[in-house]
N, C-alpha and C positions, 0 to 999 in steps of 0.2 A: 666657657661659661660658669660662672660663679654660682657657688652653694651656697653662701652665707645669707641667712635670713635677711628681710626686709626689713627698716628700723618700723615700727607702729605710727601713723597719722596719729598727730594731735587730734584728741575731739575738738570739736567745734566751739566748747566751752571752755576747755581749757587752752586755749588760742589767749595768749594776749598781746591784745593790740595799743601801742604806744601813739599816744596823743602827738605828743611833744617831737619834730624833727629829730631825724636818726643823721647821724656826721657822717659815718662808716660803713660800709656794703658789710660788712663786719657785724656792727653791732647793728644793721638795717635786720639782717636776717636772724640774729639771734633770737628773736620776738617770735618766729614761726620756721623753725630749721626740718627743713624733711629729706631726711640720709634713706635713700633708697635703697641706694649702693653703697655696701663694704667692700672697697678691692681687696684684692687677695695680702699686697703690699702692706696693710692694714693702714694706710694713707684715707684721710677723710677728705671729704669734697666737702667743700663751703660756700659753693654757688646754687644759691637755693631757684627754684626756677619761678621763685612769684617775686613780682616786679617792685619797686619802689614805690609803687602807689597806693602797697598796703598788700594785705595776701587774698584777698582776693582777687590777684590781678594776674595774669602770666607775665614773664617778661621776656622776648626774643630774647635776646642777647646775651640771657642767663641760661636761657633752654640750651643756648649755641655752646656757651660755655662749659655745662653740663656735660652734653654731648661727646666733646672734646676730652674732659677730663676720663668720661666714661670707658673711650674709645683705646686711652694709654694701656689700658689691660690686656694683655693676651689673651684671656679666655672671651672679653668682649668681644674681640675681637674676630676670632674663630667662632663666636654665636654671630656675629655678623653674615661671615660668611655662609655657615652652612643656613640661617630661619628666614634668611633673606632671597634667596635660592631654589626653595624649596617650600613643598606643606610642613609647617612646624610639628602639626600632630606627628607626620611622618617621619620626622627630621627626631624626633622626642619619645617613639616609642621605644617601649623598656622591652628587651628581649628575655629577661624573664621568664615577664609576663605575658609572653606569646607561648615560651615553651611548657609550661603549666596548664596552657590552655588548651588543653588535647580534647578529640575526638572521644572520650572512654569514657564510659558508666556504667553503673553496677545497679542501678538499678531502671527500665523500661518498661515503655509501653510493647506487650505483644505485637502489633502492629501496627507503620507508621503508612500514612497515606503517599500514595503514588502519582502518576509525578511531581515532582515538586513547580509552585506556579509561578505564574510571575505577571504580576501588576500595571508593568510596564509604566507607562507615563501619564498615571491616574495614582486619584486619593483614595483605592477601594482597598485599605489593607485590611480595613475591620471587615468587609465582606468577605477577603481572600482567607483571610483567618475562620472565620466563621465556619466558614463553605470548607475550607480544610479539617475544623474539627467535623463537621455534619460524615462528608464523605466518608470515613472510614466506619462508621455502625453500615453505613451501604454498600460497601467493598466489601462487609462481611459478612451484610445481610445476601448479599446478591452471587456471592461468590467470584467477585471482580478482583485481581491482579492490578486494575489501575484504572484508575475514574475522576473525572472532574465534575466535579455542580456547575453549571454558568453561575459567573459572577455578576456578566451581562445582566440577566432576567432579573436578579434583587436590585443592580445599582438602578435601571429603569424606573420599576416602582419606587424605589426611594426618591429618584429625583420629582416623581409625580406628587408622591407625599408629601415632602419640602416644601413642592410650591405650594402645594392648600393649605399647609401649617404653616407657612410663613404670610401669606394672603390673609388668612384667621385670623394668627399676633398682629397681624397690621389693624386690622379693623376692631382687633379685645385692644388695643391700647390706644389707638385715636382720639378718643376723650378725656387722659388723663394724663399722655403724654405728649410733647411737642417732638417732628421730627428730627430735632437736632438733642433731645435728653442721651442721654449712656442709655435705654433699653433700646430706645428704636434705632440707635445708630449704631447699637451692636444686631439686631436684627435685620439690618439695610446691608453689613458687611461683608453675609456670606449667605444668601436667600436660599441653596442650593448648594453647597461645597458635595466635597466627594466625601467626608471624614462622617465618623459614624459612633455609633457606640452599640453596646451589647443588646438592651432594651428595646433598640431602633431595628433590631437584626429580627429579637423575638416577635415586635410589630408586623414587620413585612413577613418573615415566613407563616405565622398565623394567619395573613390576608390574604399572601397569593401563593404559600406553598414552594418548593422548588423545584427544578425542573436538573436534568442533565446538560452540561455544556455543548451535547454534540446535538445539541435541537435549539440553544438560542447560543453562538457561539457568539467571541467580542466581535464588534465592528471596528474599525479605525479608530474611532472618537469614543467608545468606550479602553482603547488601549492611551488615547490621546487627548484627555478629557478639558484639556483645557480651552477652548476656542466654545466649544459646544457650551461650557460652563459660562464664559466669560458673557456670553449670545443670554444666554438664562439669565442672568444677575441681572445685566441692564433691563433685559424687561421685566421681570420682577418688582426692582427697583420704581422701574418708571409707573409699574400698575400701582403699587404700593400708596405713591404720589395721588394716585388717580381717584383710591377708593377711601384715603381718608379727606380728600377735596371733594368727593362725594356726600360724604356722612356730615362734613361741615355745613354744608350749601341745604343740609336736607332732605338726603334723598331716602328715598322709601326700601322697605328691603327686600321688595321685587326684584327694583331697579340694582338695586347693588348687589344681589343674589346673582340678574340678568348680566352685570359684567362681572363680577369673579366669572362666572360659568364661560364668560370669551374670553378670558383671560386663561382659563385654566384649559380650553381648548386650543391657544397657540404654545401653550408648554405639551403640551400631547404630541401636539404635532410638532415643536422643533425635534422631539426628542425620537417620533419613530423615526423621522429623516436620517435624523446620527445613528441611531442606533439600530432600529428594524421594529418590527410592530412586533410582540415578545407574544407568547403559550397565553392562553387565558387559564385566569386559575381553575376554573371551575370545570374544563372540557377536558376528555382525556386525550394522553398523546400517546403515541406509541414508541417504544423503544427498546432498538435489538444492541445484545450487547452477545459479548464473549466471557465467558467461566472462566476459571484457574483450568479449569480441564479440557478445556476447547474445545466447549458444546456451546450453540450458538442461539440464545433463549431472545424471548419476545415478552413486554410488561406491555399493559396498557391499565394509564393510572391518570387521576389527574397531579398537577404540582402540590393540590392540598394533601391527595391521597399520598401520594411520594415521599410526604413531608413527615409524616406521622414518625416514621422508626428516627428522626433526631431528637424529638423528647424538652426538644429545648427552650417550654416556658416551665420546666423544673429547677432550671438553674441560676445559680443567683450569683451576687456581683459584687464581691469584695473590692476593697480601696484599702491602701495603706496611706492617707494623711493623718501626720502629729500636725498640723493646724486645728484640728480637732478632736474633739473625746472619743475615744475608742470605745466598741459597745453601741456604735450610734448610726442611726437611720439618715442616709442624707439625700438631697434628691435637686434637680438644678432648675431654677424654674425656664421656662420660656424655650424651653429645649427636646427636641423631640422631632417625630417626621408623622409619624401619623395621627390624626388629630382625636384627642379624646381617647386614645389610646393607654397602653403601660406605660406612666413617664421613666426615666431614666433614673435609677436608684441605684444608691450604694450599700453596700453594711457596712462603715468604718474600723476596721479592726489592725490591730499590731503588729509589725510585718513578721515575727514570729509566727502569729495563727495564721496569717495569708501563706508562708511557705511549710505552714505542715500542713495544712489543709492542699496545698499543692502535691506533696513527697504524695498524700492518701490517694491524690486523683490516680496519679501514676501505677500507685499499688495496686490500685482496682482497676488499669491498665487503660485508664481513660487518658487522653491529650485533655489542654487549658488552653482555652482562649485568655491570652493576658496583653496587658499595655502598657508603653513606658516610653522612654525619653529615650528612642534608638541613638540619637544623634552622640548622645554623649561617652567621650570615653569610649567612640568604637572604631570599629575598621572595617567597613563593610566589606575587602576584596578578600579581610583573611577569615574573617568572622566570627571576630573576637570583640565582649563586651569586657570591662576589665576598671573598676577605679582605678588600678594600676599601670593600663597601659600605656599613658600620655606623662611623662614628668614633664610639666610645666613650668615648675619652679624651679629645675632644676634651669632649665634653659633661657627662663626669664628670670630668675631669682625674685619672682613675687610668691606671695603666702596666698594658696586659697583654701578658704575653708569651710564655706559655708553649711551649714545642715541642710537636709530635706525639707523641712519646713521653712527655713529661710527661703531657700530655693522658688519654694512654691509662691512666697510671700509677694519677691521681687519679681517673678517672669521670669524669671532664669531656667526653672524648668516646668514641664507638665507632659501630659500625654503625649506622644504625637504619633505613635506605631505601635497596631496592633498585632500580633503573630502567635505561635504555638508554641508550648511545651510537651516536649514526649519523653526526656530522660532525666536524670538527675544521678551525679555523683555522690554519694554517704561517705564519710569518715568511720571510724570505726564503733564513736560516739550516737553515728547516724545522724550528725548534723550534714546539712548539703554544702557541697565542696563547689560544686559548678552545675548548671543545666545543659540540655541539648534545647534546642530551639529550631523549630522551623517555620523559615521567613517566606515572603515571596517575592525574591526578586531572582527569580529562575535561579538555575543551577551555576553561574558563573559567577554569584555573589556566597563565600563565606564557601565550607565543603560540601560541594556538589546539592547548593542552597541552605545547607545548616550554618547556624553559628553555634557558638560556644560561649556562658552565659557564666561571671565565674559570680558569686555568692553575696559575696561583696557590690559587685553592680545593681543586684538585684534587690540587696539594702535600698541601697541611694538612688536607683533611677525606676523601678519595676511599684506601677501605682496600682496596678487593678488585676486580679484573675478572678477567672468564672469557673464556680465548681459545682458539683452538687452539696444537696446543703447535707446529703447524709457527712459527707468528713468532715465537720466541723461541730460542735458544741451544739447544747440545746440553748445555753446564755448568747452562743451570738444566731442560731436560726431565730430563737426570742424577740432580737430587734426590730424582725421585719413587722412585728404590732408596733413599733412606735407610730409616732406621727413625726416627719421628716424632717431636720433643719433644713431648711431652705437657700440654695445659694445662687446668685444671681447669676447670671448668664452670661457672666464676661470672667465668672470664677477660674482657675487652672481646672478643676472637677468637671468645669463643662467645657472643655476640650475636646474636640474631637476625633478621635485613630486615625 
C-alpha cells in the first residue's frame, strides 16, 4: 500500500481542451492528465483513464491499462489482497488509536444508569438516550439500583402525534405546493419515521409523561419496527393524497375533519395491535419496586406526575453548525411531532462552547443527551470513535480533507444517532482528551455497552448537546430571545437521530 499523496485534479476552469486533432496518445492526454498514483519506483503512469473522445469520457481500454500499471507495484498487490477480502475499515484500523482510547476518565458523574439498554432493530435511539438521562434522577429519587423507563410508551405516542402532524402538514401545504414539490416530497418521504429530536421528547413528556418499563414493555414490533413503519407510511401517503384531493374538490371543513378522524383511528388501530394499548397519561398506575436496601415499596401516580422529576422543559439544545453564524437561534420548518407545540430549536455555538458546557454538566453530576454521526470513523464492537481510527489515505492513496461545514453542505455527514455522555478525561490544562459514551446497543457493543469518543472525533462529528442553561454564559442564553433562522426540512440539521 503506497503512502504517496495523490496529485490534485485540475479545476474544470483550468482544463485546456484542444480543438484540433491530437496525433499521439501522449499528446492527447497531456491536456488533461490525472496522476492519482505515484509508484514507489518513481515511474510515472502515462495512461489516462479519459478517452480519446475528450476529457468528458472514460476509456475502458485506458482504464484497463491503468490498473495493470497500478498492480506492477508490490504495495498495491498487497493492498488488493488485504482490502478485497475483508472490510477495509477493519483492515486499516490504526493500533495506536485503539490503545489510547481507554475507558479511563478523571471526571465522571457520580451515578450511571443501569442496566445498559438495547434499542434492537429500531430507530428509537433518541428515546433511549432521553430515557437513559431521565432514569438517573428517578433511580436516585426512589433509591433504585437498576431501572429502565418504557421507551415503547413514548414510541407509541410519538407515532400517533407524528401521524397527526403529517396530515396537518399535508393540509397546510396543499394549496401552495404541488405533490411533487420538494417540501411535500420531503413530508411524504418519512411521515412517521422512528427518529426524533430533543424538543420532540419534551413535547411527548409534557403531554403524556413517562412510565416504568415493567408497566409497558417492548412488544416485538417495538424492537423490530420496520414492518409497522412501512404499513403506517403506505397508509399515510394514501391518506395524504385523499386529503389533498378533497381540498381540491372543495370539500367543507367538517368533511375534511371527519375524514382525518377516520384516518387517525386507522393509525391508532395499527399501533395498538402492534405495540399494545399504552397506560393513560392522566390515570394513576401502581408500581412496585425494590430499593437498594432490598425493601419493596409501592408508588401510585400518573405518568404525568411520574415525569415531574425529569425537569425536561428547562434544558436547552446546543448545536455546532459551522455553516451558520454562532450565537444564532436556528429552527427547522415543518419538523415536529406534536402540532402547535414546542418547535425544534437549536442555539448554534462554537464547538469549544459546546464542549465547555458538557464538561460543566459532568462536574454538576448530570448526564448529557447528544447527537452525532456515529457511523464515521468508529468501531461498534470495540466501542471506539476516533478520527485517527482508520487510515483510508494509507490504504487507498487518496486524500480526504473536507471540513465539518463541507461535510454538512454535501450531505456527507449529519446527526444519525443520539447517545449519552457520562464522563470525560481532562489533561493538565483542563482540556478534554476523551469522553465516555453510554450507548443503547446492548452490552455486546463496546465495553459492556459503553464507548470511548476522542475529543477530535467530538469536534468533527458531534453536532448537538442538551444542557442545563446554567452551564452556558448569558450571551448564549440570550440567544433564545432571537427570532430563529428557519432552515428547510431537508437541511442536515433537520435530520432525526
